[in-house]
N, C-alpha and C positions, 0 to 999 in steps of 0.2 A: 193545752194549745201547743201545737208543734211549732218549731222554728220556721218551717215552710209556710204555715198558715199565718204566722206573725208578719212575714215579709209581704204577704198579700193584703194586709189590712188597709182599707181605704177610707175608713171612717175618721173624719177630722175630729169629731167630738171625742171618740174613744181615745185617739192618740193624745189629744190635748189634755184630757182628764188625767191620763196616766203619766204624762211626761212634763207638764208645765212646771211642777215643783222641781223635778230633777234638772231640767234644762236651765232653769233659773239658778239653781245651786251650782251646776257645772260651769256656767258663765262666770260666776263669782269665784270659782276655784281655778287658779292658774295651773298649768301643767307642772309636774315635778321638775326640780332643778336639773335633772339629768335628761330631760326631754327637750329637744330643739324647739324653739319658739318661732322659728322662721316660718312664715306663712306662704302658701302658694299663691300666685297671682290670681285675682278674681277677674273673669272676663266681664267687660261692661255689658249691662243689660238695657232693655228698652225702657223708655220713660214710664210706661205703664207698670213696670215691675222693677223699678230701680232699687227697691229695698227688700225684695223677696226672692227666694230661690226655691226651686222645685224640690219636693221630697218624694221619695218612692211611695206610691200609693195615693198620690193626688193632693197631699197636704203641702201648704207653703209655710216656710219658716223664715224669720228675719235673716238678713245677710250676716248679722253678727254671729249666728249659729254656724254659718258657712266658715266664717273666720275661725271660730273656736275649733271646728273640725278640720281645718286646714284643707278646704276644698278648692278645686279649680275646675272651671268649666271648659277649659281649652283641651280638646282631645289629643292624646298622643298617637303617633302613627304605629300601627301594628307592625311587627317584624315582617320584612319583605317576604321571607320564605316561611310564612306561618303554616306549619303542617303538624299540629299537635298530635293528630291521630296516627302519624307515621314515625313518631319518636319514642324510643323505649323509655319507660318511666323510671326504671331502676338504674341507678349509677353503680359502678363496681364498688364493692365494699373492701377497702384496704385495711390492713392491720394497723390499729391505732394503739396498741399496747404501750408504745413508748410515750403516749400522751395521757396515760391513765391518771397520773398525778394532777394534771391540769383539768381534765374533763370530769373524772369521777373521784379525784383525791383531794388532798389538802391545799394544793397550789391554787392561788387565785386565778380565775380564768379571764380577767379583764383584758389581758394581753391578746386573747383570742377573739375579742369582739370587734375590734376596729383595726384592720378589716376583719370580717368574720371568717375564721378559719374554716376551710371546707369540711374538715372532719367534725368540728363542732356543729356546723350547719346540719350535717347528716344525722348527728345524734339528737339535735333539737327536733328535727323532723320525725325521727323514730319515736321519741317520747310523745310528740304531738299526735302521731297516729295512734298510739295507745290511748291517749285521752279521747280522740275522735271515736275510737272503738266503743267507748262507753255510751256514746250517742247512737251509733249505728246498730248496736246490739240491744238497745233499750226498746222494750215493747210499749210503744206509745199509742197503740190502737185502743181507743176507749171501749170498744165492744169486745175486745179480746178477753178470754177467760184469764189470761196471765198478764193483763195490763199492769205495768209497773215493774215487771220482772225483766229478765234477760230473754232474748229470743232464742239463744243458743245455750246448750250445756257447756260446762267449763272446758271440756276437752275439744269442743268443736268451734269455739269462738275464734281462735287465731286462724285456723285454716279457712273457715267460711267467710271471714272478713278479708281474706287475702293478705294476711300479715305473717305468714310462715317464714318469709325471707328474713325477718328480723331475728329469728332464732330463739324465741322465748316460748315457755309453756305456762299456762295459767294454773295456779295451784289453789286458789281460794277466791270465792266470790264474797263481796261485801254488801251488807244490807243496813239500812237505816230505818228507824221508825218514822211513820208519818203522823203520829198522834202526839205532837209536841207543840210548844209555843213558838211559832215562827211568824215572821211578817208575811203579808199577803203575797208578795212577789214570789216567795218560796213555797207557799202552800199550794199554789195552782198546779205545778207539776208533780205534787205529792198528794193528789186528791185521794181520799178514801172512798171505797165503794163496797157495798155489801156483797156484790157479785164477783169480786176479784178473787184471784188465787189466794191472796193474803191481804186483808184490808188494813193491816197495821204496818206493813213493811214495803219498802221500795229497794230495788237493786241500785246500788250506788257505785259499783266499780269492782276492781279485781286486783289480786296480787299475782305477779308472774315472775319467773326466774329464767335467767339466760341458760341456754343449753351449752354443751361442751364446745361446739365450734364458735359460738358467739363469745363465750367466756375467753377462749384463746385470743380471739380477735381484739377484744377490748382490754384484755390483760387482767381481768378479775371476774369474780362471780357477781353479777348484778341482779339484785332483787328490785323489781319495779312495782310501785303501787300507782294505779290509775283511778282517779276519782271523777265521777260524773258531775257535770254542772247542771244548771237550770237550762231548760230548752226554750225559754221565752224571755229574752233579755229586757224587754220593756217592762216586765213585771218587777224588775228592780226599782222602777221609777215610782211605783205607787206608794211604797212604804219605806223609803230610805230613812232610817232613823239612826240616831246616835245612842246606842245602847251597849255600853261597855260593862263587862263584869270580870272579876279576877280569873286568871287562868289557873286551874288546879296544878299542883306540883311545880309551880314556878319558882325559879331561883330568887326572884324579887317579888314581894307582895304588891309591887306597883305595876306588874305586868297585867294589862287588861286587853281583852279581845271582844269582838262583836258578839252579843248574846245569842243571836240566831244561829250563827255558824257553830258556836260552841255547843248549843243545844242539840243541833243535828248530829254533831260528832259524838256526843257523850250520852244521849238519851237511850233508854231501852224500854221495851214493852213486854211484859210477861204474857200478854194475850197472843203474841205472835211467836210461831216456831222459829222465825228467822232473826228476831231481835230480842231474845232472852238476854243476850249480851249486846252492848252498844257497838256502834261502828268502831269506836276507839278500841274497845276490848277485842273485837274480832281481828282487826288489822294488827294490833300489837302481839296478840297470841301467835299469829302466823309469822310475823317478822322474827320474833324471838325463836320460834321453832326452826325456821329456815337458816337463820344466822348460826344457831348452835350446830345444826346439821353440817353446814359447809365449813365452819371453822374447825369442827372436830376432824374434818378431812384435811386440815392444814391449808385451806384456801383463803385468799384475800377476798373480802366481801364488801360490797357497797350497796347502799339503798338509795334508789332514785325515785322520787315521788313527783307525780305530774297531775295536772288537771287544768281545766278551762273554766273560766267564770267562777261559779260557786265551787267547782272542783279545785280551782287554784287556791281558794280560801281554805278548804279542807286539807289540801296538801301541806299548807304551812302549819296548821294545827297538828297534823300527823307528824310532821318533821320535828316540831318542838318536843313532842312526846317521845318519838323514836330516839332522838339524840340524848334524852335523859335516861332511857331504859336500856339501850343497846350498849355493847362494849365500846369503849372509847376509840378503839382502832377501826370501827366500822364507820365509814364516811357516809353522811346523810346529805343528799342534794335535792333541791327542789327546782323543777323547771315548770313554770306556770305560764298560762296564756290568757290574756284578758282578765286577770284576776282583780277583784276589788281590794281595797285596803282591809286589813284584818284586825290589827291591834294598834296600840300606842307605841311611842318611842321606846319605852322600857321593854316591851315585848320584842321589838326588833333587836335591841341590844342583847337581850337574853339569847336569842337565836345565834347571834355572832359569838357570844361566849361559849355556846355549846358546839361551835364549829360547823353549823349548818350553812352550806353554800346555796344561795338562791339566785336564780336567773329568772327575771320577770320579762316576758315577751309581751310588749304592748304595741298597739297601733295608735297613731296620732288621732285618727278619726273615731276611735272607740271611746265612748263615754263611761263605760263601766269601771275602768281602772281609776276613775276620778272620784268614786264614791267608796264608803260613806264620807261625810264631811266633818265639820268642826264639832268637837264636843268639849265640855268643861270638866276638869278634874274636880270631883266632889270632895275636896279636902284631903285627898290621900297623899299628896306630895307638898302641901303647903297652900295656904289661903291665897286665892286670887290667881292661881296658875291656870292658864288656858291650855287644854290638851287637844291634840288633833290625832286622827288616825294617820299613820305613816306607812309608807312602803318599805320593804326590806330588800337588801341585796343589790345585785347589778341589774341594769335594765338594758334590754335590746329594743330600741324604738324603731318601729316600722312605719312606712308611709304608704297608704293606699294610692296616693297620687303618683307613686313611682312606677306602678304597673301599667303597661300599655294595654292590658286586656280588660281593665275595669272601667265602668262608666265614669264620666266626669260630671261634677257639679250636682250630684244627687246626695241627699241625706238619707241614708238607709241604716238606721240604728242597728237593726238585726243583722244586716249584711256586714257592716263594719265590725261587729262583735263576733261574727261567726268564726268558728275554729278553722274551717276550711279556707276562709279568707286569710287568716293568720298564716296557715301553712303555705299557701301560695306566695305570700309576701316574704316569708322566711326563705323559701326556695330561691326567690329572686334577689335577696339582699346580699350585698357585698360590703358596702360601707355607707355611712350616714349620708354623705353628699353625692353618692353615685346613683345611677339609674338602676333599672331592672337588669340583672345580669343576663348575658346572652346564653349562658350554659344551663339555665334553669330547666329541669326535666320533669317536675311534678305536673301531672295532668291538670290543665287549667279548667277542664270541665267540672272538676270537683268543687270549684268555687260556687257553682250554681246548684249544688245538691239541695240546699235549703235557702238560697237567696236568688236575687235577680240582678246581681252586680255586674255580670259579664256583658260586654258590648254586644249589641244586636248582630253585628256583622259576623260574629263567631258562630251564630246559628246553633247555640246551645240553649235548650229550654230552661226556663226559670223553675226552680224548686222541683227538679225532676226526680229526686231520690225517694222511692217508696217501694214496698214489696210489689211484685208483679200482681196485677189485678187486686191490689190492696190486700193481698193475702188470701183472697178467695180462690177456691179450686173446685172442679167438678168431682162429685163423689161417684160411687159405682152406679148410682141411679140417674146420673146426669144432672143432679141438682148442684147449684152453686152454694158452697158452704165454707166456713172457716175450718180448715182441716184440724184434726187433733194433732197435738205435738208428738214428735218422736219421743219415746220414753226418756232418752238421754238429755232431752231439752226441757223437761219439766222440772221446775225449781224444786229442790229437795234439800232441806237442812241435814237430813240423814247422810246424804252423799258427802257433804262437807265434813261431817264428823268422821265418816269412814276414812276419808283421805288423810285426815290428821292422824288417826290412829295407825293406819297402815304405814304412813311415812315415818312416824315416830318409832314404830317397832323395827322398821328396816334400818334406821340409823343406829 
């Protein structure tokens, strides 16, 4: 199920079945201590609906849910001179090498968050767009021969998705096995099919490295890892469980993480050409190779790991491993969007000891960062201790109610969780108590790529993002068919190994 189709769900029974347990749990869970609990005013409603508020898709939910999600029905005025189609979307890229210690280095970046420093905002958006690329390049067409893979070859992903201005090149694709023990919410986007290009594997992201110009601009060589998340956030709600297990190679045997996340990160399948090695082994082999290559050239190197939703969880696991295996002077940073809790407090403390900097970008109205919930320690730290999943690092808290472009008074779980919604709100964020900043340049139409959150007067269709004609094209006989992939866009593990061999020999 795609995120676009999720937004269009109108069946109350389906939504209720999947979400009742989660919403009940979310109501019982307060926001983290770093999240503002001030709620937006709720507009009075008619006597007939005094205790209900409309949800996208025709479902009603109690007003307590509106309070939980910080909703307001009072619309904000659009900017007087709204002309989004006449405004350049790219801001000038200034040299930020003087800030490398604060953004990519050891200096704590909390001083840059309130108010949000313009340079940090642009960097957050850059990594967010890399995370979004894992969705935009994912072949989610169930009738495609390559369903579950990437739409584009490694060398074509950045230019075809319009990301060349960031100055990075993809060096490695990452795959995960789909034949593992995962909860139902995770299995759906990882469905196996005998007709697929590889029924045991799914494309899960990529490794990219900054080019010469971008390296000079930011002051060091940046290696980025972008992890793909789930495409259907309400599937989180069907099987939210508290299943902790020990983290391999942890400094403390009390470090526990969610079993499903760890399973996806560390499992391998000998029946697949793409997952003879696990996602963990694939990414760490590439990181070690690139770090060695650039450090041998005398360069300062950083590793920035990003992801949205499930991708944010994988980013934390990847960061924990990278910080333990890479040289101590290589800074490891995580910038995640709408990520769930991953592990317990000991896991968080271990990340701090290893020097991992974490910035969690969350939206007040998004329920996913509030899960999983409470678990009990099974005697590992002492009898009777109650353990909970905890978040790690600094938090940048966004509010959908601050944007004048978004609908008011609706509950759209998919929309609030969507990464494009996050990036829209980051672009408009300046300070916690401020409104949507006037200088925001990101195209607001992107919000509706897979949602219906934009106000109707903007005249931007809901869920508009899809391949032209859903990928169909006329062949030489005038028949409509799904065209064959260009050779460079066909998934090939051999190409991955060739790249590693050629790069290693050149170094």
